[in-house]
Structure formats: structure tokens, C-alpha cells
C-alpha positions in Angstrom: 0.0 0.0 0.0 1.4 3.5 -0.8 2.4 5.7 2.1 -0.5 7.9 3.1 0.5 9.6 6.4 -2.4 11.6 8.0 -1.5 15.3 8.2 -0.4 16.2 11.7 -1.9 19.7 11.3 -5.4 18.3 10.9 -5.0 16.3 14.1 -3.8 19.4 16.0 -6.8 21.4 14.8 -9.2 18.7 16.0 -7.6 18.9 19.4 -7.3 22.6 19.7 -10.3 24.1 18.0 -13.0 23.0 20.5 -11.5 25.1 23.2 -11.2 28.1 20.9 -14.8 27.7 19.7 -16.2 27.5 23.3 -14.8 31.0 23.9 -16.6 32.6 21.0 -19.9 30.6 20.8 -23.3 32.3 21.4 -25.3 29.1 21.1 -27.7 27.9 23.8 -29.7 24.7 23.9 -33.0 26.6 23.1 -31.4 28.9 20.5 -31.5 28.6 16.7 -30.4 25.4 15.0 -26.7 25.9 14.2 -25.7 24.5 10.8 -22.2 24.2 9.5 -21.9 23.9 5.7 -18.5 22.8 4.5 -17.0 25.4 2.2 -16.8 29.2 2.0 -18.9 31.9 3.6 -22.5 31.4 2.4 -23.6 34.0 -0.1 -26.7 34.4 -2.3 -25.3 33.8 -5.8 -27.1 34.0 -9.1 -27.1 30.4 -10.4 -27.4 31.7 -14.0 -24.1 33.5 -13.6 -22.0 31.5 -11.2 -21.4 27.9 -10.2 -22.6 27.4 -6.6 -20.4 25.9 -3.8 -22.1 23.8 -1.1 -22.9 26.6 1.4 -24.3 28.8 -1.5 -26.5 25.9 -2.5 -27.8 25.5 1.1 -28.5 29.2 1.5 -30.2 29.5 -1.9 -32.4 26.5 -1.2 -33.3 27.9 2.2 -34.3 31.4 1.0 -35.7 30.6 -2.5 -37.6 27.6 -3.9 -38.3 26.2 -7.3 -41.6 25.1 -8.7 -41.0 22.0 -6.6 -38.4 21.1 -4.0 -36.9 18.1 -2.1 -38.2 16.9 1.2 -36.1 15.3 3.9 -36.1 11.9 2.0 -35.2 13.4 -1.3 -38.7 13.1 -2.7 -40.6 15.8 -4.6 -42.9 18.2 -2.6 -44.6 21.5 -3.6 -42.5 24.7 -3.8 -43.7 27.8 -5.5 -46.2 25.5 -7.3 -48.8 24.0 -5.0 -49.8 21.3 -7.5 -49.1 20.2 -11.1 -50.3 18.0 -13.9 -48.5 16.1 -16.6 -50.5 16.0 -19.9 -50.1 15.1 -23.6 -48.1 11.9 -22.9 -45.5 13.8 -20.9 -45.1 16.6 -23.3 -46.7 19.3 -21.1 -46.4 20.2 -17.4 -49.0 22.5 -15.9 -48.1 24.2 -12.6 -50.6 26.1 -10.4 -48.7 28.6 -8.2 -49.5 29.0 -4.6 -49.7 32.4 -2.9 -46.2 33.5 -2.0 -44.1 36.6 -1.5 -40.7 38.1 -2.4 -38.6 39.4 0.5 -40.0 42.9 -0.1 -43.6 41.6 0.4 -44.6 41.7 -3.3 -46.6 38.8 -4.6 -44.8 36.2 -6.8 -46.5 36.2 -10.2 -46.6 33.6 -13.0 -45.1 36.1 -15.4 -42.0 36.6 -13.1 -41.6 32.8 -12.7 -41.7 32.3 -16.4 -39.1 35.1 -17.0 -36.8 33.8 -14.3 -36.9 30.2 -15.5 -36.3 31.2 -19.1 -33.2 33.1 -17.9 -31.9 30.1 -15.9 -32.0 27.7 -18.9 -31.0 30.2 -21.6 -27.9 29.2 -23.8 -25.9 32.0 -22.2 -26.6 30.7 -18.7 -23.8 29.1 -16.6 -26.3 27.0 -14.8 -24.9 23.4 -14.8 -28.3 21.9 -15.3 -29.1 23.9 -18.5 -27.5 21.3 -20.8 -29.9 18.7 -19.4 -33.0 20.9 -20.0 -32.8 21.1 -23.8 -36.0 19.2 -24.2 -37.9 22.3 -23.0 -39.6 24.0 -25.9 -41.5 26.8 -24.2 -42.3 28.2 -20.7 -45.5 30.2 -20.9 -47.8 32.1 -18.6 -51.4 30.8 -18.9 -53.0 32.8 -16.2 -51.6 35.0 -13.3 -51.4 31.8 -11.2 -50.7 29.1 -13.8 -47.7 28.3 -16.1 -47.0 25.6 -18.6 -43.8 24.0 -19.6 -44.0 22.5 -23.1 -41.5 19.9 -24.1 -40.0 18.8 -27.5 -39.5 15.3 -26.1 -40.9 13.5 -23.0 -38.8 13.8 -19.9 -40.2 11.9 -16.9 -37.3 13.1 -14.7 -38.1 16.8 -15.2 -39.4 17.4 -11.6 -36.2 16.2 -10.0 -34.2 18.8 -12.0 -36.6 21.6 -11.1 -36.2 20.6 -7.4 -32.5 21.4 -7.5 -31.2 24.7 -5.9 -29.9 25.8 -9.2 -33.4 26.1 -10.5 -35.0 28.0 -7.6 -37.1 31.1 -8.4 -34.5 33.6 -7.5 -34.9 37.4 -8.1 -31.5 39.1 -8.4 -32.8 42.6 -7.6 -34.2 41.5 -4.2 -31.5 38.9 -3.5 -33.8 36.1 -2.5 -37.0 34.2 -3.2 -40.1 33.1 -1.5 -38.6 31.3 1.5 -39.0 29.1 3.4 -36.5 31.4 5.3 -35.5 35.0 5.1 -32.1 36.4 5.8 -32.1 38.4 9.1 -28.4 39.3 9.2 -25.1 38.3 7.6 -21.6 38.8 9.1 -18.6 37.1 7.7 -19.2 33.3 7.5 -22.4 33.5 9.5 -25.9 34.0 8.1 -28.9 34.2 10.4 -32.3 33.0 9.0 -35.8 33.0 10.3 -39.0 31.5 8.8 -40.6 33.6 6.1 -44.1 34.8 6.5 -46.6 32.6 4.6 -49.3 34.7 3.0 -51.5 31.6 2.6 -52.2 31.6 6.4 -55.7 32.8 7.4 -56.0 36.4 8.6 -56.7 35.3 12.2 -53.7 33.0 12.4 -51.0 33.7 15.0 -48.4 35.8 13.3 -46.1 36.2 16.3 -42.4 36.1 16.0 -41.2 32.5 15.4 -39.6 30.7 18.4 -35.8 31.0 18.7 -35.3 27.3 17.9 -37.3 27.7 14.6 -34.5 30.0 13.3 -31.2 28.9 11.7 -27.7 30.0 12.2 -25.8 29.0 9.0 -22.0 29.0 9.1 -19.8 28.3 6.1 -16.4 27.0 7.1 -13.6 24.6 6.4 -14.2 20.9 7.3 -11.8 20.9 10.2 -13.5 23.9 11.8 -17.0 22.5 11.2 -16.0 19.1 12.7 -14.4 20.7 15.7 -17.4 22.9 16.3 -19.7 19.9 16.3 -17.4 17.9 18.6 -17.5 20.8 21.1 -21.3 20.5 20.9 -21.6 24.1 19.5 -23.5 23.1 16.4 -26.3 20.8 15.5 -25.4 19.5 12.1 -22.5 19.5 9.6 -23.6 19.3 6.0 -21.6 18.8 2.8 -19.1 16.2 3.9 -17.2 14.2 1.3 -14.5 11.5 1.1 -11.8 14.2 1.3 -12.9 15.3 4.7 -14.0 12.0 6.3 -10.5 11.1 7.7 -10.7 14.2 9.9 -13.9 12.8 11.5 -12.1 9.5 12.2 -9.5 11.5 14.3 -12.2 12.7 16.7 -14.3 11.1 19.4 -17.6 11.9 17.8 -20.0 9.0 18.6 -21.1 6.7 15.8 -24.7 7.7 16.4 -23.9 11.2 15.2 -22.1 10.0 12.0 -24.6 9.7 9.1 -24.0 8.6 5.5 -26.2 9.1 2.5 -26.8 6.3 0.0 -25.7 8.8 -2.7 -25.6 7.9 -6.4 -23.4 9.6 -8.9 -19.9 9.6 -10.2 -16.6 9.1 -8.4 -13.7 8.5 -10.7 -11.1 9.9 -13.0 -12.0 11.6 -16.2 -9.5 11.4 -19.0 -9.2 15.2 -19.8 -6.2 14.9 -22.1 -5.9 12.6 -25.1 -2.3 13.4 -25.9 0.9 11.5 -25.4 0.5 8.2 -23.5 -3.3 8.9 -23.0 -3.9 8.9 -26.7 -4.0 5.1 -26.8 -7.0 3.4 -25.1 -4.8 0.4 -24.2 -2.7 2.7 -22.1 -5.8 4.2 -20.5 -6.9 0.7 -19.7 -3.6 -0.1 -18.2 -3.9 2.8 -15.8 -7.5 1.9 -14.9 -6.5 -1.7 -14.2 -3.6 -0.7 -12.0 -5.5 1.4 -9.4 -6.0 -0.5 -6.1 -9.6 0.5 -5.5 -10.2 -1.8 -2.6 -7.1 -0.5 -0.8 -8.1 3.1 -1.3 -11.7 2.7 -0.3 -10.7 0.7 2.8 -8.3 3.4 3.8 -11.2 5.9 3.8 -14.0 3.7 5.2 -14.3 -0.1 5.3 -18.0 0.2 4.2 -17.3 2.2 1.1 -17.9 -0.1 -2.0 -15.9 0.3 -5.1 -17.0 0.0 -8.7 -15.6 -0.6 -12.2 -18.7 0.5 -14.2 -20.0 3.9 -15.1 -23.7 3.3 -14.4 -24.8 2.3 -10.9 -27.7 0.3 -12.5 -29.5 0.1 -15.8 -31.7 3.2 -15.1 -33.2 4.3 -18.5 -30.5 2.6 -20.6 -31.6 -0.2 -23.0 -28.9 -2.5 -21.6 -27.3 -3.3 -18.2 -24.2 -1.3 -17.3 -21.4 -1.9 -19.7 -18.3 -3.6 -18.5 -14.9 -2.3 -19.9 -12.6 -5.0 -21.2 -10.0 -4.1 -18.6 -12.3 -5.2 -15.8 -11.9 -8.8 -16.9 -9.0 -11.0 -15.6 -5.9 -11.1 -17.8 -5.6 -14.1 -20.1 -2.3 -15.9 -20.2 -1.6 -14.4 -23.6 -2.5 -10.8 -22.5 0.1 -8.2 -21.8 0.5 -6.9 -18.3 -0.4 -3.2 -17.7 3.4 -2.4 -17.4 4.2 -4.3 -20.6 1.4 -2.3 -22.4 3.0 1.0 -21.4 6.5 -0.2 -22.1 5.4 -1.1 -25.7 4.2 2.5 -26.1 7.4 3.9 -24.6 9.5 1.9 -27.0 7.9 3.9 -29.8 7.8 7.1 -27.9 11.0 7.4 -25.8 11.3 9.8 -22.9 9.8 10.3 -19.5 6.0 10.2 -19.1 4.4 12.8 -16.8 0.7 12.9 -15.9 -1.1 15.7 -13.9 -3.8 14.5 -11.6 -6.4 17.2 -10.5 -7.7 16.6 -7.0 -9.4 18.7 -4.3 -7.6 19.6 -1.1 -8.1 17.5 2.0 -6.6 14.3 3.6 -9.0 12.0 1.7 -7.7 13.4 -1.6 -4.2 13.0 -0.3 -4.9 9.3 0.3 -6.4 9.0 -3.2 -3.4 10.6 -4.7 -1.2 8.1 -2.9 -3.0 5.2 -4.6 -3.3 6.8 -8.0 0.3 7.9 -7.8 1.4 4.4 -6.8 -0.5 3.0 -9.8 1.1 5.4 -12.2 4.6 4.8 -10.8 4.1 1.1 -11.1 3.7 1.7 -14.9 6.8 4.0 -15.0 4.7 7.2 -15.2 5.7 10.2 -13.1 2.6 11.7 -11.4 2.0 15.3 -10.4 -0.8 16.5 -8.2 -2.5 19.7 -9.2 -5.5 21.7 -7.9 -9.1 20.8 -8.9 -9.4 23.5 -11.5 -5.8 23.4 -12.9 -5.0 22.0 -16.3 -4.7 18.3 -15.9 -4.6 14.9 -17.7 -6.7 13.1 -15.2 -9.4 14.9 -13.2 -11.4 13.6 -10.3 -15.2 13.8 -10.8 -17.0 13.5 -7.5 -20.6 14.4 -8.1 -24.0 13.3 -7.0 -26.5 12.7 -9.8 -29.2 15.4 -9.9 -31.7 13.1 -11.4 -32.1 9.4 -12.3 -31.1 9.2 -15.9 -28.2 7.3 -17.4 -27.7 10.1 -19.8 -26.4 12.3 -17.0 -23.7 9.7 -16.3 -22.5 9.3 -19.9 -22.6 13.1 -20.6 -20.6 13.9 -17.4 -18.0 11.1 -18.1 -17.3 12.5 -21.6 -14.6 15.1 -20.9 -13.8 14.5 -23.7 -14.6 11.1 -25.2 -14.4 9.4 -28.6 -16.5 10.3 -31.5 -18.8 7.2 -31.3 -19.7 8.0 -27.7 -20.1 11.7 -28.4 -22.5 11.0 -31.2 -24.6 8.6 -29.2 -24.8 11.1 -26.3 -26.1 13.8 -28.6 -28.5 11.4 -30.2 -29.9 10.4 -26.8 -30.4 14.1 -26.0 -32.3 14.6 -29.2 -34.2 11.3 -29.3 -38.0 11.8 -29.8 -39.0 8.6 -28.1 -38.0 6.9 -24.8 -37.1 3.7 -26.7 -34.7 5.4 -29.1 -33.3 7.5 -26.2 -32.6 4.3 -24.1 -30.9 2.7 -27.1 -28.6 5.6 -27.7 -27.7 5.8 -24.0 -26.7 2.1 -24.0 -24.6 2.7 -27.1 -22.9 5.7 -25.4 -22.2 3.6 -22.2 -20.7 0.8 -24.3 -18.6 3.2 -26.3 -17.3 4.9 -23.2 -16.4 1.6 -21.6 -14.6 0.4 -24.7 -12.8 3.7 -25.2 -11.8 4.0 -21.5 -12.9 7.6 -21.4 -13.6 7.5 -17.7 -12.0 5.4 -14.9 -14.7 4.5 -12.3 -13.5 4.1 -8.7 -16.5 4.2 -6.4 -19.8 6.0 -5.8 -19.8 9.4 -4.1 -19.2 9.3 -0.4 -21.4 11.8 1.4 -21.7 12.2 5.2 -23.2 14.5 7.8 -22.7 15.0 11.5 -26.2 15.2 13.1 -27.2 16.0 16.7 -29.9 13.9 18.2 -31.8 17.2 18.5 -32.5 16.9 14.8 -34.9 14.0 14.4 -35.9 14.6 10.8 -32.5 14.2 9.1 -32.9 11.4 6.6 -30.3 9.9 4.3 -31.2 9.9 0.7 -29.8 9.3 -2.8 -29.5 13.1 -3.5 -27.5 13.7 -0.4 -29.6 16.8 0.1 -30.9 18.0 3.4 -33.2 21.1 3.3 -32.9 23.3 6.4 -36.7 23.4 6.8 -36.6 19.6 7.2 -34.0 19.1 9.9 -36.4 19.2 12.9 -39.1 16.7 13.3 -41.6 19.4 14.4 -41.1 21.8 11.4 -42.1 21.8 7.8 
């Protein structure tokens, strides 16, 4: 196993930070729910103009909502729309809007919803979900309370996309949406939230100030700080944990009852982002894929973390079961070893081979680099670790699937990919029937596996730290936990 020493600085932080946090905490047992979201300071960011980090997604979902939203279990519930109908064999979605308000008290209208949704999915939008919404033909206002989304092709998974934070009904001019929370104050990494007024309540309903424990104190901070805060019992939940941060939790004495994992589905593996040099040959890419010790790496993070060698987690809407790449099969006596494959290429292309591996920060990523680097070195390749956004030859993709379609997997794995796979992905996007779409997805999956365009390692590892005070936290495949569904007695 490659050497993967645990960073001593992280251990020191885990031991020292609780004492520092006690000195500056304002939390009491009956105060607001304190939420640590791993990442930067939470800010309301326009999803049509910027990619959202985890704290920004949490804040946007808390202060704005889409036509629909996710509940605690990752299922669809009403958002700005109180009900909806699917007509014309899935080609038309009709949404009736409920009564709701912008932060300034103005009523949310169907015309505004239509305009904002069109902006989110426009070709110029940076919204990462826009490429998966090309089936939308028109979004139109039918009445002041009703909108229709007309499709070019049926898309049964449309609601799951509209429940994502990136498709919330967000008005830039008022920096917010219709709730379920309003921002009370922001200072540095801390944002204070309180429940938004619901205009659908009867006139004689109690409109007193919400109880203190109905409010939220949202803190965006680095993983070590968030974990230390929770260990010192100064927060109620830590959200946004990934494989890269999990080794820090293992260095603490946080009880197992507070450690929660999501059954997340998505991609965790290495995209082949350069097809030059040694990576131009699929046989060389296969040699690298075969050489990675997946079981050793996953076991070094968590013994329960299962590995995978296939792109799709299951068949989903593909016409065929998940494709298996040839390199996943045992070597026959006549087959070359991975090292011999690379050596054959080197004989025709003399010189040192260097590959850049793009990974996020954190001890888990350091462990992954140890295993990937050891695999490359075993093949005579010199590895270089670079940052997640730096130019690279191999780049880690660690993403939860936003909806349950195999097309998302094949499209995200193509960064880039061969012409056969690319054509099949585009054909699946434009297919005018579910049958043709599923056939093209299966063709793309098979082409990606044969071409070794992506090196699967596992499924995304997502964790939270949860106080027993929060009885409604529920693990789900989206790894998404709305702030209004953390307590068992709130909606």
C-alpha cells in the first residue's frame, strides 16, 4: 500500500479548536439550529451567472424555492407550485402557483416565474443543469397563477431537475426568493435566518415572531473547523461532507450515532481530460485503470465504502445493463500486463511520461493521490498532483447525480470522449421517443467503456454529523438536506 500519512496539522486542529470555539460561541440549547456547511462563507449567488459551492446551494435552497423542492427523504414536494399535472403523454407540465411573496412583500406572479426560469435555462446561462433541459420547448404564462412548460420530447425526470437549488425562483434585484426562510443578518461566514411569512395563512392565524429554535444560524467554514465545532457541541449538524474530509472525523471522538452517511448515487472516478501522449492510446488508459487499487483506497477511507468498475450504478433508463470495460476482466495468459502495455508504447515514444492529476484539497484526496500515484509509478509514469481547476490529464469527478437518468452519467463522463460515444450522447439528447433514447444511452455507455474515457473508482461518499436534537434528518440518494426539514416538528 502506498504511504498515506495523516496530516499532523489536521490532528492538531481537532484537538485545539473545540477550546477556541467555546470561547466565541453564542449558542444555547434553546437557541437557533446551528448548521455548519463545509465550504466558504454562504452568499446568495445568481445560479445563472456562477457555479454554486455547497454553502451557497444550502443558502439559496433555504431562501428561495423552485416550482418544486426536495423533502427530507429526497422526494418531490410543492415549492412555488402548489400542484401540477402532466399532460399530452408527458409533453406538457402544468403548474398552479401557490400564494407566495418576495422578500419585499410583493406577490410572486406567474409572469415573473416564467421570465426567471427562461433566464436560468438560456444558452448563455452558466447553470450546470441547463445542458440537461434542452427538451424544454417553451415556458409560458397561462394565467396569473398558472404556467405551462412545453417539451419537445418527453422527460419523466423533469421534476427532479426543477427541485435542485440551481433552478430556484430567485430574483437578483431582491437577493432572494419566496422562502422558506428570510435572511435576518449576515456577518462574515455566519448568516442568520428566520422562517418567512406565509401569505396563505388565514387572517386570524397567529403571526407572532417565530420561536428562537425555529431559526437557523448557517455557518460556512472549512471541514476541520466544522467538525471541531460539532465535537465541542456548538453546532447541531455538519452538511456537505465528502471523502476528502472524512478522515478528519475519524480522528475525533464523535460518537457513531452522530455520524450519518447518504446512499448517494453519482460519479466518483477519473475523467481522461487529455488525449495526448500516453493517454492517446485506449490500451494505455486501460492499463492505468486496471492498476489502481480500488479496494485498498476505499478501505483506507471507510471499510463500508464499496468500489465499482462500471460507469452506471444500475441500468436506469438505458436499454442495456451497465457496460463492463474489457480491462475489468481477468488477464488471459496471452495478454500483456499493464506495465508491458505502457512499455510497448514507450519503446515507440522514448522519454519520461508525466501525468497531472487534478484533485481537491483534504486528507482523503491525499490518500487517493497516494493510490493513483502508486498505480502510475508502477507503470513507469511520473505523477504530479494539481489543484481541482488546474490544467490536468486526469481529473477527479466526484458528483451526486441530480436526477435518475443514465444520460447524465454518460454526458458527465465524456470530458472529452471518442466520436462514437459523443454522437450517441447527442443522439440520446435529441431522441424523440423513450425507446430510441434508451438505445442511444446504451450505445454511449458501451462506447465509453470500450474507449476507457472514464475510470470509475466508487460512488460518491457523502456524510453529515447530526445532533440527536434533529430528528428529521434522513439519508437519501440526492445527499440533500433542506434546512426546513432538519427538525421533526417543522415543515
